[in-house]
C-alpha positions in Angstrom: 48.3 6.9 -16.9 46.2 9.0 -14.7 44.1 7.3 -12.0 40.4 8.3 -12.1 39.3 9.0 -8.6 35.6 8.6 -7.9 34.3 10.7 -5.1 31.5 9.3 -2.8 29.2 11.8 -4.3 29.9 10.6 -7.8 29.6 7.0 -6.7 26.2 7.7 -5.1 25.0 9.6 -8.2 26.0 6.7 -10.5 24.3 4.2 -8.2 21.2 6.3 -8.1 21.1 6.4 -11.9 21.5 2.6 -12.0 18.8 2.2 -9.4 16.3 4.2 -11.5 17.1 2.0 -14.5 16.5 -1.1 -12.4 13.1 0.2 -11.2 12.1 1.0 -14.8 13.1 -2.5 -15.8 11.2 -4.1 -12.9 8.1 -2.1 -13.9 8.6 -3.4 -17.5 8.8 -7.0 -16.3 5.8 -6.5 -14.0 3.7 -5.4 -17.0 4.4 -8.8 -18.7 2.9 -10.8 -15.8 -0.5 -12.1 -17.1 -3.6 -10.4 -15.7 -6.3 -12.5 -14.2 -10.1 -12.1 -14.3 -11.6 -12.2 -10.8 -15.0 -12.5 -9.2 -17.0 -9.5 -8.1 -16.2 -10.0 -4.4 -18.5 -8.6 -1.7 -16.9 -6.9 1.2 -18.3 -4.9 4.2 -18.3 -1.1 4.5 -17.9 0.8 7.7 -21.6 1.0 8.3 -22.0 -2.8 7.9 -23.3 -2.4 4.3 -22.3 -4.9 1.7 -20.2 -3.5 -1.2 -19.2 -5.2 -4.3 -15.6 -4.9 -5.7 -17.1 -3.4 -8.9 -18.8 -0.6 -6.9 -15.4 0.5 -5.4 -14.3 1.8 -8.8 -16.9 4.5 -8.8 -16.7 6.2 -12.2 -13.1 5.0 -12.7 -11.9 2.1 -14.7 -8.8 1.5 -12.5 -8.6 0.7 -8.8 -5.7 0.8 -6.3 -6.6 -1.5 -3.4 -4.5 -1.7 -0.3 -4.3 -5.0 1.7 -3.9 -3.8 5.3 -3.2 -6.2 8.1 -5.5 -4.5 10.6 -5.3 -2.6 13.8 -2.8 -5.1 15.4 -0.1 -4.2 12.9 1.9 -1.0 13.7 3.7 -1.1 10.4 0.4 -1.4 8.4 -0.9 1.5 10.5 2.2 3.6 9.5 1.6 2.8 5.8 -2.1 3.7 6.1 -1.3 7.0 7.9 0.8 7.9 5.0 -1.8 6.9 2.4 -4.3 9.1 4.2 -2.4 12.2 3.2 -2.2 11.0 -0.4 -5.9 10.0 -0.7 -7.1 13.0 -2.7 -4.1 12.7 -5.0 -4.8 9.0 -5.5 -8.4 9.7 -6.3 -7.5 12.3 -8.9 -6.0 9.5 -11.0 -7.9 6.2 -9.9 -10.2 4.8 -7.3 -8.4 4.1 -4.0 -9.5 1.9 -1.1 -8.0 0.2 1.8 -9.1 -3.3 3.1 -8.8 -4.7 6.6 -9.2 -8.2 7.9 -10.8 -6.8 11.1 -14.6 -6.8 11.3 -16.2 -3.5 10.2 -16.9 -2.2 13.7 -13.3 -2.6 14.9 -12.0 -1.2 11.6 -14.4 1.8 11.8 -13.4 2.6 15.3 -9.7 2.4 14.6 -10.1 4.4 11.4 -11.8 7.2 13.3 -9.1 7.1 16.0 -6.4 7.6 13.3 -8.4 10.2 11.4 -8.4 8.2 8.1 -10.5 9.6 5.3 -10.0 7.0 2.6 -12.6 4.3 1.8 -12.1 1.3 4.1 -13.7 -2.1 3.8 -13.6 -5.3 5.9 -12.7 -8.6 4.2 -13.8 -10.6 7.2 -15.6 -13.8 6.3 -14.4 -13.7 2.7 -11.5 -15.5 0.8 -10.6 -12.2 -0.9 -7.1 -11.7 0.6 -6.2 -15.3 0.2 -7.4 -15.4 -3.4 -5.4 -12.3 -4.2 -2.3 -13.8 -2.7 -2.2 -11.8 0.5 -2.6 -14.5 3.1 -0.1 -17.0 4.4 -0.5 -20.7 4.5 -2.0 -20.4 7.9 -4.4 -17.7 6.5 -2.7 -14.8 8.3 -3.1 -11.6 6.3 -0.1 -10.1 4.5 0.3 -6.4 3.5 0.5 -5.1 -0.1 -1.4 -3.6 -3.0 -3.5 -4.9 -5.8 -4.3 -3.1 -9.0 -7.6 -3.8 -10.7 -9.1 -2.7 -14.0 -12.8 -2.8 -14.9 -13.5 -3.6 -18.5 -16.4 -2.0 -20.5 -18.3 -5.2 -20.2 -18.0 -5.2 -16.4 -15.4 -7.8 -16.1 -12.8 -7.1 -13.3 -9.2 -7.8 -14.0 -6.5 -8.2 -11.4 -3.7 -6.5 -13.3 -0.8 -6.7 -10.9 0.2 -6.7 -7.2 3.1 -6.0 -4.9 4.0 -6.6 -1.3 4.8 -4.1 1.5 7.8 -4.3 3.9 10.2 -1.9 5.8 12.2 0.1 3.3 9.9 -0.4 0.3 9.0 2.4 -2.1 5.4 2.6 -0.8 6.2 4.3 2.5 8.6 7.2 2.1 9.5 7.6 5.7 12.2 4.9 5.5 14.1 6.8 2.8 14.2 9.9 5.0 15.5 7.9 7.9 18.2 6.4 5.6 19.6 9.9 5.3 20.2 10.2 9.1 23.8 9.8 10.2 22.9 7.7 13.3 21.7 4.7 11.3 19.7 3.4 14.3 17.0 0.8 13.8 13.5 2.0 14.2 10.1 0.5 14.8 6.8 2.4 14.2 4.5 3.0 17.2 0.8 3.9 17.4 1.6 7.0 19.4 4.7 9.1 20.2 5.8 11.5 22.9 6.5 14.8 21.2 10.2 16.0 21.5 9.3 19.4 19.9 9.8 22.3 22.4 6.9 24.7 22.5 7.7 28.4 23.0 
């Protein structure tokens, strides 16, 4: 009887196929989680104006809302930098906003320093993050994403949510680093010294 030899390439291909099936299954299970109607929360825009959650939809019926941890979190800054490049793509499909626990003046200044172009709102003084499940027992903010739907009658439904963390599917940089042979651990920084030689 001939022994079937599986090459690393074939093994990786098989694993990738299985991983895709598991992701599809996870998405299927996620859709079974009951949706919850939520209040029309009022957050603060970057000019200090009050903005209701319902207004963030614009002309859309679906909203992707990011729960950022603010300027003190390098990882959340990394995620937001990535989302900044995807903003127009997001907005071609659904409304897209990012929320920060920082007060609006701090959030606005940091946003301008980073060159962010997406809509940013402060949740300071509200129970929004905690109510959506993105705050610890000690009320420290946690990162992730909430998906909302606005019904024809104006009701807002919290459809689903997910949490962010190093290596997740919401920040592609980790997957590129996984391809590198060095396998070194890495931590995001606010700024980097360029190693590119200019000619």
